[in-house]
BAROGU-420552 format. One record per residue (C-alpha): x, y, z; residue number from 1. Coordinates in pm, 1 decimal, decimal comma. Last residue first. Layout:
[[X Y Z] NUM]
...
END
This chain:
[[-2228,8 -893,7 3373,8] 482]
[[-1994,3 -675,9 3225,0] 481]
[[-1697,6 -719,3 3450,6] 480]
[[-1738,9 -1113,1 3274,2] 479]
[[-1739,9 -965,5 2945,6] 478]
[[-1412,1 -834,2 2993,3] 477]
[[-1244,5 -1120,3 3185,8] 476]
[[-1427,0 -1352,5 2904,1] 475]
[[-1251,4 -1115,4 2634,4] 474]
[[-904,2 -1191,2 2818,8] 473]
[[-917,3 -1562,4 2818,4] 472]
[[-1057,9 -1520,1 2474,1] 471]
[[-726,0 -1293,9 2391,4] 470]
[[-505,5 -1502,1 2563,3] 469]
[[-643,7 -1845,3 2347,1] 468]
[[-611,3 -1647,7 2064,8] 467]
[[-267,6 -1544,5 2095,8] 466]
[[-158,2 -1887,8 2140,4] 465]
[[-339,8 -2040,9 1812,4] 464]
[[-147,8 -1771,2 1656,9] 463]
[[162,9 -1856,2 1791,9] 462]
[[91,2 -2187,6 1690,9] 461]
[[-16,4 -2100,0 1336,7] 460]
[[311,3 -1947,3 1269,7] 459]
[[538,7 -2231,6 1427,4] 458]
[[339,4 -2450,4 1151,2] 457]
[[370,8 -2202,7 816,9] 456]
[[760,7 -2172,4 904,7] 455]
[[956,7 -1886,5 1144,3] 454]
[[1330,5 -1742,0 1030,4] 453]
[[1238,7 -1480,6 778,2] 452]
[[1582,5 -1335,6 713,2] 451]
[[1791,0 -1554,3 493,1] 450]
[[1589,3 -1699,2 252,5] 449]
[[1287,5 -1414,5 250,3] 448]
[[1457,8 -1153,4 281,8] 447]
[[1730,9 -1243,1 20,6] 446]
[[1457,9 -1358,1 -241,4] 445]
[[1287,0 -948,7 -159,9] 444]
[[1660,4 -813,0 -259,7] 443]
[[1684,2 -1026,5 -616,7] 442]
[[1365,7 -931,1 -676,1] 441]
[[1362,8 -523,9 -624,9] 440]
[[1708,6 -570,2 -813,5] 439]
[[1541,4 -671,9 -1176,4] 438]
[[1285,0 -374,6 -1059,6] 437]
[[1510,0 -139,7 -1143,1] 436]
[[1731,5 -282,5 -1368,3] 435]
[[1439,6 -301,7 -1654,4] 434]
[[1295,2 56,5 -1604,2] 433]
[[1689,7 170,9 -1630,5] 432]
[[1703,2 -18,9 -1953,5] 431]
[[1454,7 162,5 -2118,4] 430]
[[1524,9 467,2 -1994,6] 429]
[[1886,3 407,2 -2092,5] 428]
[[1732,2 329,7 -2425,9] 427]
[[1511,0 676,1 -2481,5] 426]
[[1828,1 886,8 -2373,8] 425]
[[2034,5 763,4 -2626,2] 424]
[[1956,7 1029,6 -2905,8] 423]
[[1805,4 1359,0 -2669,9] 422]
[[1492,6 1363,2 -2578,0] 421]
[[1196,4 1521,9 -2871,6] 420]
[[928,4 1229,4 -2869,1] 419]
[[802,9 1345,1 -2477,9] 418]
[[851,1 1632,0 -2512,3] 417]
[[1183,1 1872,7 -2469,6] 416]
[[1050,1 2098,0 -2173,1] 415]
[[1061,7 1725,2 -1969,1] 414]
[[1451,1 1650,1 -2012,6] 413]
[[1546,2 1284,9 -1980,8] 412]
[[1924,0 1264,9 -1925,0] 411]
[[1998,2 940,8 -1757,1] 410]
[[2067,8 1091,6 -1413,6] 409]
[[1769,1 1319,2 -1475,2] 408]
[[1535,8 993,0 -1506,4] 407]
[[1690,6 854,6 -1192,1] 406]
[[1648,4 1127,8 -1008,3] 405]
[[1245,4 1162,3 -1088,8] 404]
[[1255,2 769,1 -968,4] 403]
[[1465,9 811,6 -680,3] 402]
[[1223,6 1100,6 -553,6] 401]
[[907,9 917,1 -607,1] 400]
[[1040,9 593,5 -400,5] 399]
[[1273,6 802,5 -146,1] 398]
[[956,1 855,5 93,5] 397]
[[960,9 446,6 81,1] 396]
[[1228,5 450,1 336,3] 395]
[[974,8 694,6 568,8] 394]
[[667,1 512,8 403,8] 393]
[[783,8 131,0 541,3] 392]
[[939,9 261,8 884,7] 391]
[[620,4 477,7 950,9] 390]
[[391,5 189,7 809,8] 389]
[[543,6 -44,0 1075,6] 388]
[[530,2 167,1 1351,2] 387]
[[158,4 237,3 1267,7] 386]
[[65,8 -124,2 1252,4] 385]
[[241,6 -155,1 1551,6] 384]
[[83,1 139,3 1706,8] 383]
[[-253,8 20,3 1594,0] 382]
[[-170,7 -312,4 1642,9] 381]
[[-109,1 -274,9 2054,4] 380]
[[-130,3 -581,2 2216,9] 379]
[[34,0 -708,9 2453,5] 378]
[[330,4 -975,4 2535,4] 377]
[[594,9 -856,4 2395,1] 376]
[[724,4 -1145,4 2208,8] 375]
[[392,7 -1314,1 2116,0] 374]
[[221,0 -948,3 2039,0] 373]
[[542,4 -891,3 1782,4] 372]
[[435,0 -1232,7 1641,7] 371]
[[93,2 -1112,4 1565,1] 370]
[[210,1 -779,1 1411,6] 369]
[[430,4 -973,1 1194,4] 368]
[[163,2 -1301,1 1090,8] 367]
[[-85,4 -963,2 970,8] 366]
[[205,6 -807,4 771,2] 365]
[[262,0 -1198,0 644,1] 364]
[[-100,1 -1178,9 564,4] 363]
[[-100,1 -797,8 365,2] 362]
[[194,6 -963,9 165,2] 361]
[[-13,5 -1243,8 85,5] 360]
[[-157,3 -1134,3 -256,3] 359]
[[170,6 -978,6 -363,5] 358]
[[414,5 -1226,4 -280,5] 357]
[[182,3 -1504,5 -476,7] 356]
[[195,9 -1198,2 -764,6] 355]
[[560,3 -1242,8 -816,7] 354]
[[685,1 -1518,6 -1054,5] 353]
[[360,7 -1406,5 -1261,8] 352]
[[459,6 -1007,6 -1257,9] 351]
[[778,3 -1130,2 -1416,2] 350]
[[541,1 -1330,6 -1696,2] 349]
[[366,5 -982,7 -1736,7] 348]
[[626,8 -805,8 -1722,4] 347]
[[852,7 -1000,3 -2018,4] 346]
[[462,5 -1021,4 -2215,9] 345]
[[486,2 -674,7 -2167,5] 344]
[[811,9 -603,5 -2324,6] 343]
[[778,2 -852,3 -2558,7] 342]
[[472,0 -662,0 -2691,4] 341]
[[642,8 -298,2 -2679,2] 340]
[[940,1 -450,8 -2906,6] 339]
[[1253,9 -607,3 -2741,2] 338]
[[1655,7 -520,9 -2775,3] 337]
[[1766,8 -762,1 -2503,1] 336]
[[1937,3 -620,1 -2178,9] 335]
[[1682,9 -427,1 -1982,7] 334]
[[1362,1 -659,3 -2078,4] 333]
[[1568,7 -950,2 -2058,8] 332]
[[1687,1 -858,5 -1679,5] 331]
[[1292,9 -815,7 -1597,7] 330]
[[1236,0 -1163,3 -1696,9] 329]
[[1530,1 -1292,3 -1470,4] 328]
[[1445,4 -1096,8 -1176,5] 327]
[[1120,6 -1282,4 -1176,4] 326]
[[1238,7 -1596,9 -1205,1] 325]
[[1474,9 -1524,9 -886,3] 324]
[[1187,6 -1396,2 -685,4] 323]
[[971,0 -1761,2 -732,3] 322]
[[1224,8 -1889,6 -510,2] 321]
[[1148,2 -1667,5 -201,0] 320]
[[759,4 -1549,8 -165,9] 319]
[[604,6 -1883,1 -200,8] 318]
[[852,5 -2078,4 -0,3] 317]
[[755,3 -1849,5 318,2] 316]
[[441,9 -1918,6 253,1] 315]
[[358,7 -2271,7 279,5] 314]
[[444,5 -2474,5 -19,1] 313]
[[103,6 -2747,8 -67,9] 312]
[[-157,1 -2561,1 164,9] 311]
[[-48,3 -2232,8 60,5] 310]
[[-14,9 -2334,0 -358,4] 309]
[[-351,2 -2460,7 -273,6] 308]
[[-482,5 -2116,9 -162,7] 307]
[[-287,1 -1929,7 -384,2] 306]
[[-377,1 -2121,1 -720,8] 305]
[[-709,1 -1894,3 -799,0] 304]
[[-597,3 -1564,0 -669,2] 303]
[[-254,9 -1626,0 -824,3] 302]
[[-418,2 -1679,9 -1202,8] 301]
[[-633,2 -1353,8 -1149,6] 300]
[[-309,8 -1175,7 -992,9] 299]
[[-45,9 -1283,4 -1327,9] 298]
[[-363,2 -1166,6 -1549,6] 297]
[[-388,6 -843,5 -1401,9] 296]
[[-94,8 -698,9 -1512,6] 295]
[[-234,5 -726,1 -1879,2] 294]
[[-429,7 -413,9 -1861,2] 293]
[[-162,4 -200,5 -1739,3] 292]
[[31,1 -315,7 -2080,6] 291]
[[-262,1 -242,5 -2320,2] 290]
[[-293,9 76,8 -2146,2] 289]
[[100,7 159,3 -2165,9] 288]
[[16,1 81,4 -2529,9] 287]
[[-187,9 378,6 -2599,6] 286]
[[114,8 566,6 -2483,9] 285]
[[296,8 518,2 -2804,4] 284]
[[655,7 622,2 -2830,8] 283]
[[837,6 323,6 -2794,2] 282]
[[1142,2 462,1 -2617,4] 281]
[[1025,3 799,1 -2521,5] 280]
[[642,5 774,6 -2387,2] 279]
[[603,4 403,3 -2330,4] 278]
[[969,2 410,9 -2160,7] 277]
[[875,3 715,9 -1975,1] 276]
[[495,8 575,1 -1843,7] 275]
[[677,7 253,9 -1807,7] 274]
[[872,7 422,0 -1539,7] 273]
[[566,4 520,9 -1327,7] 272]
[[426,7 206,9 -1341,9] 271]
[[753,7 53,0 -1254,7] 270]
[[749,6 273,3 -857,7] 269]
[[548,7 11,9 -707,2] 268]
[[805,3 -245,0 -778,0] 267]
[[1126,5 -89,9 -674,1] 266]
[[1115,0 126,3 -412,5] 265]
[[744,3 42,3 -270,6] 264]
[[827,8 -367,2 -292,9] 263]
[[1177,6 -325,5 -137,1] 262]
[[1029,5 -149,7 155,4] 261]
[[780,4 -393,5 218,8] 260]
[[1019,7 -661,0 182,8] 259]
[[1220,4 -497,0 465,5] 258]
[[896,7 -533,5 644,4] 257]
[[837,1 -856,2 590,4] 256]
[[1157,4 -983,7 693,1] 255]
[[1222,4 -766,3 954,9] 254]
[[891,3 -820,0 1140,1] 253]
[[987,9 -1248,6 1108,7] 252]
[[1305,5 -1158,9 1225,8] 251]
[[1118,3 -1032,5 1555,2] 250]
[[1412,0 -943,8 1773,0] 249]
[[1505,0 -621,2 1657,3] 248]
[[1087,6 -533,7 1654,6] 247]
[[1105,9 -585,4 2007,2] 246]
[[1411,9 -347,7 2083,5] 245]
[[1166,9 -91,2 1817,5] 244]
[[805,6 -136,1 2076,7] 243]
[[1049,8 -91,5 2419,1] 242]
[[1198,4 251,3 2248,9] 241]
[[826,0 347,6 2189,2] 240]
[[768,3 260,5 2562,5] 239]
[[362,7 303,6 2524,8] 238]
[[172,4 515,7 2760,8] 237]
[[-132,1 410,9 2911,4] 236]
[[-474,3 563,4 2782,4] 235]
[[-776,9 472,1 2985,6] 234]
[[-909,7 150,5 3160,6] 233]
[[-1089,8 -36,7 2900,3] 232]
[[-904,7 142,3 2601,6] 231]
[[-553,0 61,0 2595,6] 230]
[[-557,2 -272,3 2555,7] 229]
[[-961,8 -409,9 2585,2] 228]
[[-1041,3 -530,4 2228,9] 227]
[[-1340,7 -736,5 2206,7] 226]
[[-1229,2 -948,4 1830,8] 225]
[[-1493,3 -988,1 1636,3] 224]
[[-1454,9 -653,7 1379,7] 223]
[[-1717,7 -697,6 1090,0] 222]
[[-1690,5 -551,1 790,1] 221]
[[-1967,2 -458,0 542,9] 220]
[[-2056,2 -107,7 635,7] 219]
[[-1779,0 11,0 614,7] 218]
[[-1607,2 -121,8 368,9] 217]
[[-1867,4 -12,5 116,1] 216]
[[-1886,6 327,3 254,8] 215]
[[-1523,8 322,4 153,7] 214]
[[-1604,0 207,5 -178,3] 213]
[[-1872,5 485,6 -274,1] 212]
[[-1580,5 761,5 -135,6] 211]
[[-1323,6 598,6 -372,2] 210]
[[-1597,4 626,0 -674,5] 209]
[[-1612,7 993,6 -569,3] 208]
[[-1282,1 1100,3 -536,6] 207]
[[-1233,7 873,5 -889,1] 206]
[[-1422,6 1104,4 -1082,0] 205]
[[-1330,4 1447,4 -885,2] 204]
[[-934,1 1348,6 -927,1] 203]
[[-988,6 1240,1 -1354,9] 202]
[[-1158,6 1587,8 -1392,4] 201]
[[-880,0 1806,5 -1214,1] 200]
[[-636,0 1581,0 -1418,0] 199]
[[-797,6 1656,7 -1730,0] 198]
[[-719,8 2057,2 -1799,6] 197]
[[-322,9 1972,2 -1826,4] 196]
[[-343,7 1772,0 -2094,1] 195]
[[-22,5 1512,2 -2070,4] 194]
[[211,4 1414,2 -2382,2] 193]
[[204,5 1166,8 -2553,9] 192]
[[206,3 1364,9 -2927,6] 191]
[[-180,4 1263,1 -3002,6] 190]
[[-255,5 1390,6 -2685,6] 189]
[[-211,2 1209,5 -2303,4] 188]
[[-483,5 1188,9 -2012,5] 187]
[[-798,1 1001,9 -2105,5] 186]
[[-621,7 675,3 -2326,2] 185]
[[-340,1 651,8 -2022,1] 184]
[[-615,7 695,7 -1777,6] 183]
[[-797,1 355,8 -1824,0] 182]
[[-536,6 129,3 -1759,6] 181]
[[-339,6 275,9 -1505,3] 180]
[[-645,3 358,1 -1289,0] 179]
[[-824,1 21,2 -1348,4] 178]
[[-507,4 -150,0 -1310,6] 177]
[[-367,4 15,8 -1014,5] 176]
[[-748,7 37,7 -824,7] 175]
[[-800,0 -331,4 -930,3] 174]
[[-509,8 -491,4 -792,5] 173]
[[-558,6 -312,2 -430,9] 172]
[[-836,4 -445,9 -437,5] 171]
[[-733,8 -783,1 -535,6] 170]
[[-458,9 -749,6 -301,1] 169]
[[-722,9 -660,9 -36,3] 168]
[[-920,8 -994,9 -147,7] 167]
[[-598,9 -1220,4 -79,4] 166]
[[-516,8 -1086,3 225,1] 165]
[[-851,9 -1102,1 400,8] 164]
[[-846,6 -1470,9 241,0] 163]
[[-514,8 -1526,7 386,6] 162]
[[-670,7 -1398,2 725,1] 161]
[[-947,2 -1656,6 681,0] 160]
[[-687,0 -1962,2 651,2] 159]
[[-483,2 -1779,6 958,9] 158]
[[-787,0 -1800,5 1167,6] 157]
[[-742,0 -1468,0 1397,9] 156]
[[-1045,9 -1298,8 1250,5] 155]
[[-1161,7 -896,9 1177,3] 154]
[[-911,4 -760,0 1489,3] 153]
[[-590,6 -849,6 1341,1] 152]
[[-719,8 -772,9 935,0] 151]
[[-834,4 -388,8 1146,3] 150]
[[-476,4 -257,1 1175,2] 149]
[[-464,0 -241,9 776,9] 148]
[[-778,7 -39,0 797,8] 147]
[[-647,9 154,6 1120,4] 146]
[[-351,4 299,7 964,0] 145]
[[-453,7 331,4 605,7] 144]
[[-748,9 581,7 686,9] 143]
[[-620,3 825,5 973,0] 142]
[[-255,5 760,9 701,1] 141]
[[-467,3 919,7 406,6] 140]
[[-544,2 1252,0 583,9] 139]
[[-157,6 1282,0 717,7] 138]
[[-26,3 1250,1 346,3] 137]
[[-303,3 1473,8 193,7] 136]
[[-160,9 1771,5 432,0] 135]
[[172,3 1679,1 326,3] 134]
[[91,8 1694,6 -53,8] 133]
[[-106,8 1994,0 -26,8] 132]
[[160,7 2183,1 218,9] 131]
[[485,3 2095,2 -33,8] 130]
[[278,2 2135,6 -372,6] 129]
[[153,7 2471,9 -246,8] 128]
[[516,4 2610,8 -131,7] 127]
[[672,4 2462,7 -429,8] 126]
[[410,8 2661,6 -655,5] 125]
[[418,0 2969,6 -491,0] 124]
[[800,3 3019,7 -516,8] 123]
[[779,2 2912,9 -899,3] 122]
[[533,1 3214,5 -936,4] 121]
[[180,8 3094,1 -1031,6] 120]
[[58,1 3030,1 -1379,5] 119]
[[105,8 2707,3 -1377,0] 118]
[[-113,4 2690,3 -1038,6] 117]
[[-293,8 2409,1 -1172,2] 116]
[[-550,7 2264,7 -885,2] 115]
[[-453,6 1870,0 -895,5] 114]
[[-354,9 1888,4 -547,6] 113]
[[-707,2 1971,4 -420,7] 112]
[[-863,9 1703,8 -620,8] 111]
[[-654,0 1425,5 -362,8] 110]
[[-755,3 1653,0 -82,0] 109]
[[-1115,8 1661,2 -131,0] 108]
[[-1099,7 1285,5 -176,6] 107]
[[-883,9 1241,6 169,5] 106]
[[-1133,5 1473,6 335,2] 105]
[[-1467,1 1273,8 220,0] 104]
[[-1293,8 927,6 374,0] 103]
[[-1198,5 1015,2 672,0] 102]
[[-1501,1 994,9 944,8] 101]
[[-1590,9 708,8 749,0] 100]
[[-1260,2 491,2 819,5] 99]
[[-1188,2 607,6 1128,2] 98]
[[-1504,5 506,9 1254,8] 97]
[[-1464,3 111,3 1129,3] 96]
[[-1156,3 124,3 1380,6] 95]
[[-1247,7 -3,0 1717,9] 94]
[[-1629,4 -100,4 1679,3] 93]
[[-1924,0 118,4 1528,0] 92]
[[-2065,7 102,6 1904,4] 91]
[[-1797,9 278,2 2047,5] 90]
[[-1442,8 204,5 2057,2] 89]
[[-1227,5 449,6 2343,6] 88]
[[-948,1 563,2 2151,5] 87]
[[-612,9 494,3 2274,3] 86]
[[-515,3 273,5 1976,0] 85]
[[-645,0 459,0 1694,4] 84]
[[-409,9 778,1 1885,5] 83]
[[-157,7 604,6 1927,7] 82]
[[-154,2 498,8 1514,5] 81]
[[-177,4 854,0 1489,5] 80]
[[99,1 917,0 1664,9] 79]
[[310,1 645,2 1516,6] 78]
[[241,1 762,6 1169,6] 77]
[[300,4 1086,2 1200,7] 76]
[[723,9 1061,6 1143,1] 75]
[[638,9 942,9 854,3] 74]
[[423,1 1227,3 717,7] 73]
[[797,0 1400,0 787,8] 72]
[[953,4 1179,4 596,5] 71]
[[663,6 1149,9 321,3] 70]
[[670,7 1531,1 309,4] 69]
[[1046,0 1608,9 268,6] 68]
[[1132,9 1321,2 8,3] 67]
[[837,2 1429,2 -221,7] 66]
[[923,8 1818,6 -210,8] 65]
[[1327,6 1729,4 -263,8] 64]
[[1192,9 1486,7 -541,2] 63]
[[996,6 1767,3 -698,7] 62]
[[1288,8 2009,7 -655,2] 61]
[[1478,2 1763,9 -879,0] 60]
[[1232,7 1764,2 -1133,9] 59]
[[1219,4 2125,1 -1153,5] 58]
[[853,4 2224,8 -1129,3] 57]
[[676,8 2325,9 -1490,4] 56]
[[316,1 2277,2 -1344,0] 55]
[[255,5 2071,6 -1642,1] 54]
[[541,6 1854,1 -1711,5] 53]
[[672,5 1880,6 -1358,9] 52]
[[418,5 1889,5 -1145,4] 51]
[[140,6 1696,2 -1346,3] 50]
[[377,2 1399,4 -1462,0] 49]
[[512,1 1375,0 -1083,4] 48]
[[137,9 1321,3 -963,7] 47]
[[53,7 1092,0 -1184,7] 46]
[[169,9 761,4 -1078,1] 45]
[[208,8 806,8 -690,8] 44]
[[-96,7 1035,0 -634,3] 43]
[[-299,7 877,3 -948,2] 42]
[[-222,8 558,6 -779,8] 41]
[[-285,1 656,1 -432,6] 40]
[[-655,5 737,6 -533,2] 39]
[[-720,3 454,8 -684,6] 38]
[[-559,9 258,9 -389,7] 37]
[[-805,9 432,6 -64,7] 36]
[[-1103,0 272,5 -364,4] 35]
[[-986,1 -66,0 -461,0] 34]
[[-824,1 -94,3 -94,3] 33]
[[-1128,5 -44,0 59,9] 32]
[[-1320,8 -253,2 -194,6] 31]
[[-1169,3 -527,7 -115,3] 30]
[[-1184,7 -565,9 287,0] 29]
[[-1585,4 -442,7 247,5] 28]
[[-1580,4 -792,2 -5,6] 27]
[[-1421,1 -985,7 214,1] 26]
[[-1639,2 -960,1 480,1] 25]
[[-1905,8 -967,8 315,5] 24]
[[-1801,9 -1304,5 219,3] 23]
[[-1802,2 -1446,9 523,0] 22]
[[-1656,3 -1440,7 857,5] 21]
[[-1961,1 -1505,3 1068,9] 20]
[[-2138,9 -1299,5 1250,5] 19]
[[-2043,2 -1038,9 1491,6] 18]
[[-2348,3 -991,6 1765,1] 17]
[[-2116,9 -1026,2 2063,1] 16]
[[-1861,1 -802,6 1910,9] 15]
[[-2115,2 -501,2 1850,6] 14]
[[-2251,9 -596,4 2208,0] 13]
[[-1960,9 -492,4 2394,6] 12]
[[-1932,8 -197,3 2160,3] 11]
[[-2271,4 -56,1 2262,3] 10]
[[-2197,6 -171,8 2600,5] 9]
[[-1872,0 85,8 2651,6] 8]
[[-1598,4 -104,0 2854,5] 7]
[[-1503,6 -7,9 3187,3] 6]
[[-1837,4 -73,2 3404,8] 5]
[[-2109,1 -94,2 3171,0] 4]
[[-2086,9 245,4 2969,4] 3]
[[-2362,5 475,4 2845,9] 2]
[[-2184,9 746,4 2598,8] 1]
END
């Protein structure tokens, strides 16, 4: 590898030749989340269905497996983040190469997850799910950590970061809605029970789609910030205790991370709960596709109004007060007798209240990472982002497990089929599906009302100061190269 001084010459040329931030970056970042999230969704939304209803695993055993795997995977995140930070960047950039390297393994592991071992001994099925899920999580982290950290070196401009966050959220939405809308039409039979052979077909098709999306990300996105920390003078040790201590002083980080945990525990699991509501209470899984399709409406509206709303009210306000409206609509679905169309309407209105938070989430995370760099005086974006994912995913490791246990608690029995549950069980599932996201909205309101303590103007000053530091470091590095 040709180097001049401390930095790889190809990397320096790559940064110096960066085009102006524009539509290609936004489309590339959108596609990354679209492809990656498509596979995340079929695992998060349908893997429990596959394991419990097709392979015959006990729901409690499945919950234990998912918790163990996600907890172990979360422990790997900081090490993976450190590997990303200490890799000497080359002509492909600092973060982009990881996406190319791990795209194929990620798609292949997703397909492996849906190999049907229904006829195998129970212990073999347990071991298979445990190992396959654990490896899938590690491979996914090698994409997710650099992909997330990359937003901080694509641009340092606050407006452009908001646009990146907007487009990433759109990609996530497309992956979520596209999968949850079309899959039920393909996956269930006339009795609203899943068809075993179609899971593998689904994973192959979406795996190919994911590869195309990640290829677009790799070719469209361009890094613009020269990264010298931990690379130019060799790997440096990171004091993880110091990182945690700085986290504890960073109320921006605390509020954003807590809200992200709440989002994973209470909001991302809504699609799983909806499956069982439409399977057992409404007994019509075709309406599940209709419900998923309409969730795109709030995000489209949010995408249109995001920029003027942020300028008018600021990020903090838009992430705070609308949560109470969302809570009210979810409580309606919990407490009142509703038909499926009223149910869908209330969920759409609830999502409308929180759509701007969803669109701003990745911008908020980028702000929190910047604030961490401002407090600590050094940039370790991969390590910091991985620490965020470690905390979030360790807590989020409970999400699927909690849903499985809650369904068990309200009396759901997969062996009885969707239409033959005991009396009262469908009603309790419907109440659970209203209460759970309502609680999440309340907790998110608390995070931004009482913990998040930095105004948008103050955050802009922090970003400006970091931009000056970065420009100075870049000038020094390029000066040495010359």
